GUNU-596165 format. One record per residue (C-alpha): residue in three letters; residue number from 0; x, y, z. Coordinates in pm, 1 decimal, padded with zeros to 6 digits, always signed. Example, Ala and Ser with C-alpha at 12.3 -4.5 7.8 and 13.67 -1.06 7.14 Angstrom:
2
{resn->Ala | resi->0 | x->+01230.0 | y->-00450.0 | z->+00780.0}
{resn->Ser | resi->1 | x->+01367.0 | y->-00106.0 | z->+00714.0}
% end
This chain:
210
{resn->Met | resi->0 | x->+00000.0 | y->+00000.0 | z->+00000.0}
{resn->Gly | resi->1 | x->+00148.8 | y->+00333.5 | z->-00105.3}
{resn->Thr | resi->2 | x->+00500.6 | y->+00436.1 | z->-00194.7}
{resn->Asp | resi->3 | x->+00796.8 | y->+00513.5 | z->+00027.5}
{resn->Asp | resi->4 | x->+00851.8 | y->+00884.1 | z->-00028.9}
{resn->Ser | resi->5 | x->+01194.2 | y->+00891.9 | z->+00136.9}
{resn->Ala | resi->6 | x->+01245.6 | y->+01261.3 | z->+00058.1}
{resn->Asn | resi->7 | x->+00941.9 | y->+01355.2 | z->+00268.2}
{resn->Asn | resi->8 | x->+00947.2 | y->+01071.2 | z->+00521.3}
{resn->Arg | resi->9 | x->+00903.2 | y->+01220.4 | z->+00872.2}
{resn->Ile | resi->10 | x->+00932.5 | y->+01572.6 | z->+00728.6}
{resn->Arg | resi->11 | x->+00651.3 | y->+01826.8 | z->+00756.7}
{resn->Ser | resi->12 | x->+00644.7 | y->+01931.2 | z->+00391.1}
{resn->Gly | resi->13 | x->+00361.9 | y->+02184.9 | z->+00432.3}
{resn->Gln | resi->14 | x->+00193.7 | y->+02048.0 | z->+00120.2}
{resn->Phe | resi->15 | x->-00163.7 | y->+01925.0 | z->+00090.3}
{resn->His | resi->16 | x->-00161.5 | y->+01563.0 | z->-00022.6}
{resn->Cys | resi->17 | x->-00464.9 | y->+01426.3 | z->-00205.7}
{resn->Asn | resi->18 | x->-00406.7 | y->+01091.3 | z->-00372.1}
{resn->Pro | resi->19 | x->-00557.5 | y->+00795.4 | z->-00180.2}
{resn->Leu | resi->20 | x->-00435.6 | y->+00555.9 | z->-00451.5}
{resn->Cys | resi->21 | x->-00075.0 | y->+00662.7 | z->-00395.1}
{resn->Pro | resi->22 | x->-00050.0 | y->+00774.4 | z->-00030.1}
{resn->Arg | resi->23 | x->+00250.8 | y->+00948.7 | z->+00115.2}
{resn->Lys | resi->24 | x->+00434.7 | y->+00722.4 | z->+00357.4}
{resn->Val | resi->25 | x->+00532.4 | y->+00867.6 | z->+00696.5}
{resn->Gly | resi->26 | x->+00718.7 | y->+00604.3 | z->+00894.7}
{resn->Ser | resi->27 | x->+00479.7 | y->+00309.4 | z->+00869.8}
{resn->His | resi->28 | x->+00176.7 | y->+00539.1 | z->+00835.8}
{resn->Tyr | resi->29 | x->+00001.2 | y->+00628.1 | z->+00512.1}
{resn->Leu | resi->30 | x->-00129.1 | y->+00980.0 | z->+00448.5}
{resn->Leu | resi->31 | x->-00422.2 | y->+00932.8 | z->+00209.9}
{resn->Trp | resi->32 | x->-00523.5 | y->+01297.1 | z->+00193.2}
{resn->Gly | resi->33 | x->-00490.7 | y->+01622.7 | z->+00382.2}
{resn->His | resi->34 | x->-00222.5 | y->+01821.3 | z->+00558.7}
{resn->Val | resi->35 | x->-00017.5 | y->+01667.6 | z->+00839.9}
{resn->Asp | resi->36 | x->-00127.6 | y->+01944.1 | z->+01080.4}
{resn->Thr | resi->37 | x->-00500.7 | y->+01876.8 | z->+01034.3}
{resn->Val | resi->38 | x->-00726.4 | y->+01606.8 | z->+01175.1}
{resn->Phe | resi->39 | x->-00993.7 | y->+01377.1 | z->+01035.6}
{resn->Pro | resi->40 | x->-01195.9 | y->+01436.2 | z->+00816.8}
{resn->Leu | resi->41 | x->-00963.4 | y->+01705.8 | z->+00676.7}
{resn->Gln | resi->42 | x->-00687.7 | y->+01447.2 | z->+00707.5}
{resn->Ala | resi->43 | x->-00687.2 | y->+01071.4 | z->+00658.7}
{resn->Met | resi->44 | x->-00371.6 | y->+00903.2 | z->+00787.2}
{resn->Val | resi->45 | x->-00393.4 | y->+00530.7 | z->+00856.7}
{resn->Gly | resi->46 | x->-00142.6 | y->+00319.9 | z->+01046.3}
{resn->Pro | resi->47 | x->+00040.5 | y->-00003.8 | z->+00965.2}
{resn->Asp | resi->48 | x->-00242.6 | y->-00216.7 | z->+01108.8}
{resn->Trp | resi->49 | x->-00506.2 | y->-00070.7 | z->+00875.0}
{resn->Pro | resi->50 | x->-00653.1 | y->-00419.6 | z->+00797.2}
{resn->Cys | resi->51 | x->-00745.8 | y->-00450.8 | z->+01166.7}
{resn->Met | resi->52 | x->-00903.2 | y->-00106.3 | z->+01143.9}
{resn->Ile | resi->53 | x->-01123.5 | y->-00223.8 | z->+00856.0}
{resn->Ala | resi->54 | x->-01215.8 | y->-00532.0 | z->+01059.9}
{resn->Ser | resi->55 | x->-01319.0 | y->-00300.9 | z->+01345.5}
{resn->Tyr | resi->56 | x->-01552.7 | y->-00108.2 | z->+01113.9}
{resn->Val | resi->57 | x->-01705.2 | y->-00435.0 | z->+00989.8}
{resn->Leu | resi->58 | x->-01763.3 | y->-00561.2 | z->+01344.1}
{resn->Ile | resi->59 | x->-01917.3 | y->-00234.9 | z->+01466.0}
{resn->Ile | resi->60 | x->-02138.7 | y->-00166.8 | z->+01163.6}
{resn->Gly | resi->61 | x->-02223.8 | y->-00529.5 | z->+01090.4}
{resn->Gly | resi->62 | x->-02306.9 | y->-00610.7 | z->+01451.0}
{resn->Thr | resi->63 | x->-02522.7 | y->-00300.0 | z->+01483.5}
{resn->Phe | resi->64 | x->-02730.9 | y->-00374.0 | z->+01174.4}
{resn->Met | resi->65 | x->-02782.1 | y->-00734.4 | z->+01284.1}
{resn->Val | resi->66 | x->-02920.4 | y->-00612.5 | z->+01617.9}
{resn->Met | resi->67 | x->-03132.4 | y->-00347.5 | z->+01443.9}
{resn->Ser | resi->68 | x->-03270.8 | y->-00594.6 | z->+01188.4}
{resn->Tyr | resi->69 | x->-03324.3 | y->-00914.1 | z->+01388.2}
{resn->Ile | resi->70 | x->-03328.9 | y->-00827.8 | z->+01759.5}
{resn->Ile | resi->71 | x->-03476.3 | y->-00484.1 | z->+01823.5}
{resn->Pro | resi->72 | x->-03801.7 | y->-00527.9 | z->+01621.4}
{resn->Asp | resi->73 | x->-03903.0 | y->-00814.1 | z->+01856.3}
{resn->Ser | resi->74 | x->-03741.2 | y->-00680.3 | z->+02171.4}
{resn->Gly | resi->75 | x->-04012.6 | y->-00433.4 | z->+02267.4}
{resn->Phe | resi->76 | x->-03808.9 | y->-00120.7 | z->+02189.4}
{resn->Gly | resi->77 | x->-03936.4 | y->-00086.0 | z->+01832.8}
{resn->Arg | resi->78 | x->-03847.2 | y->+00218.1 | z->+01624.3}
{resn->Ile | resi->79 | x->-03709.1 | y->+00411.3 | z->+01921.5}
{resn->Gly | resi->80 | x->-03462.7 | y->+00131.3 | z->+01991.5}
{resn->Gln | resi->81 | x->-03345.1 | y->+00127.1 | z->+01630.7}
{resn->Ile | resi->82 | x->-03288.4 | y->+00503.4 | z->+01636.9}
{resn->Ile | resi->83 | x->-03087.8 | y->+00478.8 | z->+01959.0}
{resn->Glu | resi->84 | x->-02881.9 | y->+00186.9 | z->+01827.8}
{resn->Phe | resi->85 | x->-02810.1 | y->+00365.6 | z->+01499.5}
{resn->Gly | resi->86 | x->-02715.4 | y->+00688.4 | z->+01678.2}
{resn->Leu | resi->87 | x->-02471.6 | y->+00505.2 | z->+01905.8}
{resn->Met | resi->88 | x->-02318.3 | y->+00332.5 | z->+01603.8}
{resn->Val | resi->89 | x->-02267.1 | y->+00663.8 | z->+01421.3}
{resn->Ser | resi->90 | x->-02113.1 | y->+00820.5 | z->+01731.6}
{resn->Thr | resi->91 | x->-01881.8 | y->+00520.3 | z->+01774.8}
{resn->Cys | resi->92 | x->-01769.4 | y->+00525.2 | z->+01411.5}
{resn->Val | resi->93 | x->-01704.8 | y->+00901.8 | z->+01415.3}
{resn->Cys | resi->94 | x->-01491.8 | y->+00883.9 | z->+01731.7}
{resn->Phe | resi->95 | x->-01316.8 | y->+00573.7 | z->+01599.4}
{resn->Ser | resi->96 | x->-01236.3 | y->+00746.9 | z->+01269.7}
{resn->Cys | resi->97 | x->-01100.1 | y->+01054.8 | z->+01447.2}
{resn->Ala | resi->98 | x->-00870.2 | y->+00832.1 | z->+01653.1}
{resn->Gly | resi->99 | x->-00769.3 | y->+00601.3 | z->+01369.0}
{resn->Cys | resi->100 | x->-00737.4 | y->+00847.4 | z->+01077.9}
{resn->Ser | resi->101 | x->-00557.1 | y->+01140.6 | z->+01243.1}
{resn->Asp | resi->102 | x->-00194.9 | y->+01217.8 | z->+01321.4}
{resn->Pro | resi->103 | x->-00144.3 | y->+01074.2 | z->+01674.1}
{resn->Gly | resi->104 | x->+00129.9 | y->+01328.6 | z->+01751.5}
{resn->Ile | resi->105 | x->+00421.4 | y->+01247.1 | z->+01522.6}
{resn->Val | resi->106 | x->+00757.0 | y->+01410.7 | z->+01591.5}
{resn->Phe | resi->107 | x->+00871.9 | y->+01559.7 | z->+01260.4}
{resn->Lys | resi->108 | x->+01233.4 | y->+01638.3 | z->+01175.0}
{resn->Glu | resi->109 | x->+01215.9 | y->+02008.2 | z->+01100.0}
{resn->Leu | resi->110 | x->+01059.5 | y->+02099.5 | z->+01433.2}
{resn->Tyr | resi->111 | x->+01413.0 | y->+02146.9 | z->+01566.2}
{resn->Asn | resi->112 | x->+01726.0 | y->+02301.0 | z->+01424.2}
{resn->Val | resi->113 | x->+01924.1 | y->+02047.1 | z->+01225.2}
{resn->His | resi->114 | x->+02246.1 | y->+02157.9 | z->+01397.6}
{resn->Asp | resi->115 | x->+02107.2 | y->+02032.1 | z->+01728.4}
{resn->Met | resi->116 | x->+02108.2 | y->+01675.0 | z->+01600.3}
{resn->Asp | resi->117 | x->+02462.8 | y->+01623.8 | z->+01728.3}
{resn->Asn | resi->118 | x->+02380.2 | y->+01742.0 | z->+02079.7}
{resn->Glu | resi->119 | x->+02177.5 | y->+01476.6 | z->+02263.0}
{resn->Phe | resi->120 | x->+02188.8 | y->+01668.7 | z->+02590.7}
{resn->Ser | resi->121 | x->+02063.7 | y->+02008.8 | z->+02468.2}
{resn->Gln | resi->122 | x->+01730.4 | y->+02144.5 | z->+02585.6}
{resn->Val | resi->123 | x->+01397.8 | y->+02227.5 | z->+02427.3}
{resn->Glu | resi->124 | x->+01164.6 | y->+02497.7 | z->+02556.6}
{resn->Thr | resi->125 | x->+00811.2 | y->+02379.8 | z->+02624.6}
{resn->Gly | resi->126 | x->+00495.5 | y->+02582.4 | z->+02576.3}
{resn->Ala | resi->127 | x->+00511.3 | y->+02688.7 | z->+02942.7}
{resn->Gly | resi->128 | x->+00860.1 | y->+02834.8 | z->+02895.0}
{resn->Ile | resi->129 | x->+01024.3 | y->+02552.0 | z->+03091.1}
{resn->Lys | resi->130 | x->+01339.3 | y->+02403.0 | z->+02942.2}
{resn->Gln | resi->131 | x->+01362.4 | y->+02024.5 | z->+02946.8}
{resn->Pro | resi->132 | x->+01625.2 | y->+01781.7 | z->+02812.4}
{resn->Lys | resi->133 | x->+01582.0 | y->+01651.4 | z->+02461.4}
{resn->Asn | resi->134 | x->+01744.0 | y->+01356.2 | z->+02290.1}
{resn->Arg | resi->135 | x->+01787.8 | y->+01201.4 | z->+01949.7}
{resn->Cys | resi->136 | x->+01595.4 | y->+00892.9 | z->+01845.9}
{resn->Met | resi->137 | x->+01838.4 | y->+00650.4 | z->+01685.6}
{resn->His | resi->138 | x->+01557.8 | y->+00493.6 | z->+01481.7}
{resn->Cys | resi->139 | x->+01382.0 | y->+00804.5 | z->+01344.7}
{resn->Asp | resi->140 | x->+01688.5 | y->+01033.2 | z->+01353.5}
{resn->Val | resi->141 | x->+01477.9 | y->+01313.5 | z->+01501.4}
{resn->Ile | resi->142 | x->+01529.7 | y->+01532.5 | z->+01805.5}
{resn->Arg | resi->143 | x->+01247.7 | y->+01471.4 | z->+02052.1}
{resn->Gly | resi->144 | x->+01143.2 | y->+01607.6 | z->+02388.2}
{resn->Pro | resi->145 | x->+01112.3 | y->+01400.7 | z->+02707.2}
{resn->Arg | resi->146 | x->+00739.9 | y->+01337.9 | z->+02651.2}
{resn->Ala | resi->147 | x->+00794.4 | y->+01162.6 | z->+02315.9}
{resn->Ser | resi->148 | x->+00855.6 | y->+00790.2 | z->+02273.4}
{resn->His | resi->149 | x->+00936.2 | y->+00566.6 | z->+01978.4}
{resn->Cys | resi->150 | x->+00680.1 | y->+00314.5 | z->+01856.1}
{resn->Tyr | resi->151 | x->+00844.1 | y->+00022.6 | z->+01678.8}
{resn->Asp | resi->152 | x->+00519.7 | y->-00081.8 | z->+01507.5}
{resn->Cys | resi->153 | x->+00459.0 | y->+00263.8 | z->+01359.0}
{resn->Asp | resi->154 | x->+00833.7 | y->+00334.2 | z->+01315.1}
{resn->Leu | resi->155 | x->+00772.6 | y->+00686.4 | z->+01444.8}
{resn->Cys | resi->156 | x->+00828.4 | y->+00894.1 | z->+01756.0}
{resn->Ile | resi->157 | x->+00497.7 | y->+01000.2 | z->+01910.9}
{resn->Tyr | resi->158 | x->+00431.6 | y->+01277.0 | z->+02162.6}
{resn->Glu | resi->159 | x->+00282.0 | y->+01139.7 | z->+02486.4}
{resn->Leu | resi->160 | x->+00258.3 | y->+00788.6 | z->+02344.9}
{resn->Asp | resi->161 | x->-00009.4 | y->+00598.0 | z->+02537.1}
{resn->His | resi->162 | x->-00003.5 | y->+00264.7 | z->+02354.3}
{resn->His | resi->163 | x->-00014.4 | y->+00103.7 | z->+02012.5}
{resn->Cys | resi->164 | x->-00368.6 | y->-00008.7 | z->+01935.9}
{resn->Pro | resi->165 | x->-00394.4 | y->-00255.2 | z->+01645.2}
{resn->Trp | resi->166 | x->-00773.8 | y->-00211.8 | z->+01631.0}
{resn->Thr | resi->167 | x->-00734.7 | y->+00156.1 | z->+01540.2}
{resn->Gly | resi->168 | x->-00443.2 | y->+00060.6 | z->+01316.3}
{resn->Lys | resi->169 | x->-00189.7 | y->+00286.2 | z->+01488.4}
{resn->Cys | resi->170 | x->-00059.6 | y->+00450.7 | z->+01803.2}
{resn->Ile | resi->171 | x->-00271.3 | y->+00648.0 | z->+02044.4}
{resn->Gly | resi->172 | x->-00086.2 | y->+00964.2 | z->+02139.3}
{resn->Gln | resi->173 | x->-00117.4 | y->+01329.7 | z->+02231.8}
{resn->Lys | resi->174 | x->-00347.5 | y->+01429.8 | z->+01944.9}
{resn->Thr | resi->175 | x->-00578.8 | y->+01126.6 | z->+01947.9}
{resn->Leu | resi->176 | x->-00605.0 | y->+01019.6 | z->+02313.8}
{resn->Lys | resi->177 | x->-00926.8 | y->+01216.8 | z->+02380.5}
{resn->Asn | resi->178 | x->-01085.8 | y->+01078.9 | z->+02064.1}
{resn->Phe | resi->179 | x->-00984.5 | y->+00727.1 | z->+02170.0}
{resn->Tyr | resi->180 | x->-01149.7 | y->+00770.2 | z->+02510.8}
{resn->Ala | resi->181 | x->-01460.4 | y->+00908.8 | z->+02339.9}
{resn->Phe | resi->182 | x->-01461.4 | y->+00602.3 | z->+02113.0}
{resn->Leu | resi->183 | x->-01436.6 | y->+00364.4 | z->+02410.2}
{resn->Thr | resi->184 | x->-01718.7 | y->+00546.9 | z->+02590.0}
{resn->Ser | resi->185 | x->-01945.3 | y->+00540.3 | z->+02285.4}
{resn->Leu | resi->186 | x->-01859.5 | y->+00175.6 | z->+02214.5}
{resn->Cys | resi->187 | x->-01945.0 | y->+00077.0 | z->+02571.2}
{resn->Gly | resi->188 | x->-02279.5 | y->+00252.9 | z->+02535.7}
{resn->Leu | resi->189 | x->-02345.8 | y->+00068.5 | z->+02209.2}
{resn->Ile | resi->190 | x->-02255.0 | y->-00269.2 | z->+02357.9}
{resn->Ile | resi->191 | x->-02459.7 | y->-00215.9 | z->+02674.9}
{resn->Phe | resi->192 | x->-02769.4 | y->-00107.5 | z->+02482.6}
{resn->Ser | resi->193 | x->-02730.7 | y->-00402.8 | z->+02244.1}
{resn->Ile | resi->194 | x->-02706.8 | y->-00642.5 | z->+02539.0}
{resn->Val | resi->195 | x->-03022.0 | y->-00489.1 | z->+02690.1}
{resn->Cys | resi->196 | x->-03204.0 | y->-00541.8 | z->+02359.6}
{resn->Val | resi->197 | x->-03082.9 | y->-00901.8 | z->+02332.7}
{resn->Phe | resi->198 | x->-03188.7 | y->-00972.0 | z->+02692.2}
{resn->Ser | resi->199 | x->-03531.0 | y->-00819.2 | z->+02627.0}
{resn->Tyr | resi->200 | x->-03563.0 | y->-01029.1 | z->+02311.3}
{resn->Ala | resi->201 | x->-03451.6 | y->-01348.8 | z->+02486.1}
{resn->Thr | resi->202 | x->-03688.0 | y->-01304.5 | z->+02781.0}
{resn->Gly | resi->203 | x->-03985.2 | y->-01248.6 | z->+02553.1}
{resn->Phe | resi->204 | x->-04054.6 | y->-00887.7 | z->+02644.5}
{resn->Thr | resi->205 | x->-04285.2 | y->-00767.0 | z->+02365.7}
{resn->Glu | resi->206 | x->-04440.9 | y->-00453.5 | z->+02503.5}
{resn->Asn | resi->207 | x->-04367.1 | y->-00173.5 | z->+02261.4}
{resn->Val | resi->208 | x->-04241.6 | y->+00135.8 | z->+02439.0}
{resn->Glu | resi->209 | x->-04322.3 | y->+00371.0 | z->+02152.8}
% end
């Protein structure tokens, strides 16, 4: 999938990319369209585990429509239940897409002066004006602050790396952590409501609440 654009790899080019059939490769990520400083839907950047991401969409959407088609009509919740189930699915997919199709917080090369690359013990000034040590990643060859870590699956350094999630296809970091939590919250709501509908269906509750 995509081509290895070594000239732009890990470099914030400032250009708007728009060619899903030939995405720009950033580490092990693929920028399908958009600018690296934007977020989904203005940007679509998928990670190395994008097949798992597609599987996640299939499970969420497929499972929801099965419940809406075969369970809810006979569960007693009727049309209201289908609307709630569909709304939770849309909310889950939107949050999931924002977490899985946005830049998680990649450390790009040109954020620091190239002459600092030889000084692993220099300092970088944070947004609060506090100077903290910075170091060079031997894998990415970028200067990073103390809050950035290297992900070997994504082959990138990520600010405030939380973990690598194969189901979203990539890392969860500084820019996508809130979206990931929103996705988990919405998914839990979808699962709980689906279980309630299945239980109502299984116990023979047929009173329509409309």
